[in-house]
Backbone bond lengths (Angstrom), bond angles and torsions (degrees), N, CA, C in turn:
res aa  C-N    CA-C-N  psi(-1)  N-CA   C-N-CA  omega(-1)  CA-C   N-CA-C  phi
1 M - - - 1.431 - - 1.598 105.31 -
2 L 1.255 122.24 -51.86 1.436 124.01 -174.55 1.432 114.49 -65.75
3 Q 1.327 117.14 -20.44 1.528 118.78 177.47 1.529 111.92 -72.85
4 Q 1.336 111.67 -34.27 1.523 115.71 179.74 1.539 110.48 -93.36
5 Q 1.358 120.00 -24.21 1.389 120.06 179.79 1.510 107.67 -138.68
6 P 1.403 112.12 78.40 1.474 118.10 -170.32 1.575 116.82 -66.96
7 T 1.318 112.85 -9.01 1.520 117.43 176.19 1.492 108.58 -122.61
8 N 1.301 121.41 40.19 1.448 128.35 172.04 1.459 105.47 -76.78
9 F 1.318 122.23 101.89 1.487 125.61 -172.64 1.470 108.90 -62.82
10 R 1.265 122.10 -39.03 1.483 121.10 -178.94 1.523 111.21 -63.10
11 A 1.327 117.02 -45.98 1.446 122.42 -177.61 1.538 110.63 -69.14
12 L 1.375 116.76 -38.89 1.458 120.13 173.21 1.544 112.86 -58.69
13 R 1.264 113.83 -46.19 1.475 120.61 -176.35 1.555 107.66 -65.35
14 Q 1.251 120.99 -45.16 1.411 122.59 -177.18 1.514 108.49 -70.26
15 M 1.322 121.01 -39.21 1.441 122.77 175.46 1.560 114.39 -62.61
16 A 1.355 114.28 -36.97 1.419 118.37 177.64 1.505 109.86 -69.65
17 D 1.266 117.35 -41.13 1.519 116.70 176.85 1.560 112.40 -60.21
18 L 1.305 114.17 -41.61 1.503 119.61 176.68 1.597 113.56 -59.20
19 L 1.345 107.00 -44.05 1.530 113.25 178.02 1.457 109.88 -63.36
20 L 1.325 118.81 -40.91 1.514 117.64 179.16 1.454 113.00 -63.79
21 V 1.263 120.01 -38.06 1.459 126.64 178.77 1.590 108.35 -61.15
22 S 1.318 113.57 -40.41 1.437 122.76 -178.57 1.556 112.20 -82.94
23 K 1.396 116.53 7.47 1.458 122.50 177.64 1.492 111.27 64.81
24 Q 1.327 116.91 34.74 1.489 119.54 177.07 1.492 107.66 -109.68
25 K 1.327 118.52 66.02 1.447 125.10 -171.60 1.515 111.18 -58.74
26 S 1.305 119.51 -47.26 1.490 120.21 -173.30 1.489 111.29 -65.50
27 E 1.350 116.67 -38.39 1.513 119.38 179.93 1.508 108.89 -67.68
28 A 1.372 118.24 -41.66 1.486 123.36 175.35 1.560 110.40 -59.55
29 L 1.285 119.36 -41.23 1.464 121.50 177.03 1.467 114.35 -63.40
30 Q 1.320 115.15 -37.52 1.570 116.97 171.98 1.472 110.65 -54.43
31 L 1.272 117.95 -50.80 1.498 124.07 -177.02 1.454 111.64 -60.75
32 I 1.342 115.53 -43.73 1.484 121.07 177.38 1.502 112.03 -61.32
33 R 1.292 117.15 -40.58 1.474 121.38 178.24 1.514 112.47 -65.63
34 I 1.312 117.27 -30.02 1.472 119.43 178.04 1.618 107.32 -67.28
35 I 1.294 115.30 -44.04 1.421 119.59 176.77 1.540 113.00 -56.90
36 L 1.263 115.88 -40.79 1.459 124.49 -175.91 1.519 112.20 -76.04
37 T 1.341 118.49 -24.39 1.447 120.14 -169.21 1.524 115.97 -116.76
38 Q 1.394 118.11 -16.46 1.394 122.34 -177.61 1.443 111.61 -116.72
39 E 1.403 117.41 165.16 1.433 124.34 175.92 1.442 108.42 -82.97
40 A 1.352 118.12 142.31 1.432 125.20 174.49 1.480 116.55 -61.42
41 Y 1.275 113.78 146.54 1.555 120.03 176.14 1.481 106.86 -61.91
42 I 1.297 118.43 130.34 1.495 123.46 176.51 1.537 108.09 -117.21
43 E 1.336 113.70 120.01 1.437 120.81 177.55 1.519 111.51 -70.36
44 Q 1.300 118.28 126.18 1.436 123.33 -178.91 1.502 112.86 -102.02
45 N 1.329 118.55 -19.43 1.460 120.50 -173.40 1.517 110.86 -102.39
46 Y 1.268 117.62 -172.25 1.475 125.27 173.33 1.567 115.59 74.81
47 G 1.368 116.98 16.66 1.458 120.80 169.86 1.489 111.88 55.94
48 I 1.322 117.26 -129.75 1.545 122.60 -175.46 1.454 110.15 -61.44
49 M 1.421 120.31 -27.78 1.457 121.15 -175.60 1.536 108.78 -71.81
50 K 1.382 122.94 -18.94 1.427 121.57 -176.44 1.513 109.48 -62.65
51 I 1.372 118.94 -32.61 1.492 117.45 176.74 1.483 114.27 -62.64
52 Y 1.361 117.24 -42.63 1.483 122.03 175.19 1.528 108.26 -62.21
53 I 1.334 117.21 -47.15 1.480 119.86 -176.24 1.507 109.53 -60.04
54 N 1.335 119.52 -46.94 1.489 122.75 -178.80 1.432 114.53 -66.67
55 E 1.321 115.89 -32.78 1.498 120.44 178.79 1.559 114.73 -80.55
56 V 1.334 114.92 -39.99 1.474 116.90 -170.76 1.484 110.62 -110.71
57 L 1.339 123.85 -39.75 1.429 123.70 -171.76 1.500 113.69 -92.33
58 T 1.297 122.36 -29.44 1.456 119.62 -177.45 1.468 112.25 -113.04
59 G 1.315 118.24 -14.51 1.467 122.38 -179.86 1.522 111.88 76.83
60 A 1.328 122.27 9.82 1.474 124.52 -174.67 1.542 113.06 -59.06
61 T 1.284 116.40 -41.05 1.468 120.25 -176.52 1.501 110.89 -81.48
62 N 1.256 121.11 -7.92 1.481 130.39 -176.35 1.487 113.88 -120.80
63 Q 1.437 116.32 29.20 1.462 119.89 -173.21 1.495 110.98 -55.08
64 Q 1.346 119.23 -42.12 1.458 121.19 -174.66 1.512 110.86 -64.88
65 T 1.315 115.31 -38.77 1.509 120.73 -179.95 1.544 107.06 -60.64
66 F 1.383 112.75 -49.47 1.514 112.95 -176.86 1.565 111.20 -62.89
67 R 1.326 113.46 -40.90 1.480 116.14 -178.56 1.554 110.89 -64.39
68 E 1.285 118.51 -38.46 1.424 122.85 175.65 1.531 114.01 -58.83
69 G 1.362 111.70 -43.76 1.416 119.20 179.14 1.567 113.48 -66.87
70 V 1.389 117.41 -37.82 1.422 116.84 179.23 1.522 110.82 -80.72
71 K 1.322 118.34 -20.63 1.480 119.34 176.31 1.571 106.45 -67.16
72 T 1.272 118.41 -43.10 1.453 124.30 -179.75 1.578 106.41 -61.49
73 K 1.315 118.29 -48.56 1.372 122.87 -179.83 1.578 112.40 -59.95
74 L 1.421 114.54 -43.66 1.422 117.03 175.60 1.501 114.52 -62.96
75 A 1.273 115.84 -36.85 1.464 120.08 -177.24 1.608 106.78 -66.01
76 Q 1.315 116.70 -35.64 1.456 120.64 -178.85 1.565 107.26 -69.33
77 L 1.319 115.14 -43.26 1.496 118.26 -176.28 1.499 112.97 -70.03
78 E 1.258 117.56 -32.30 1.490 122.08 -176.22 1.496 109.15 -92.93
79 G 1.285 121.17 -18.64 1.484 125.29 -179.16 1.485 114.13 -84.11
């Protein structure tokens, strides 16, 4: 997924969570920083489905929510 959509916020967040569970903190922090610094992947194809994809699958329409969530996670990790 991340090869085709490198800024898919939902996939980045889920991968960061898995890395944290696996005790791979530095790798997880790299993914969190992508969410905080880059624009989310926005699906342009698939007609009417692109609305669902951008809202649910990529997090593009909820970028601020994803960023707030990872800011909280980052504060916990650094604090």
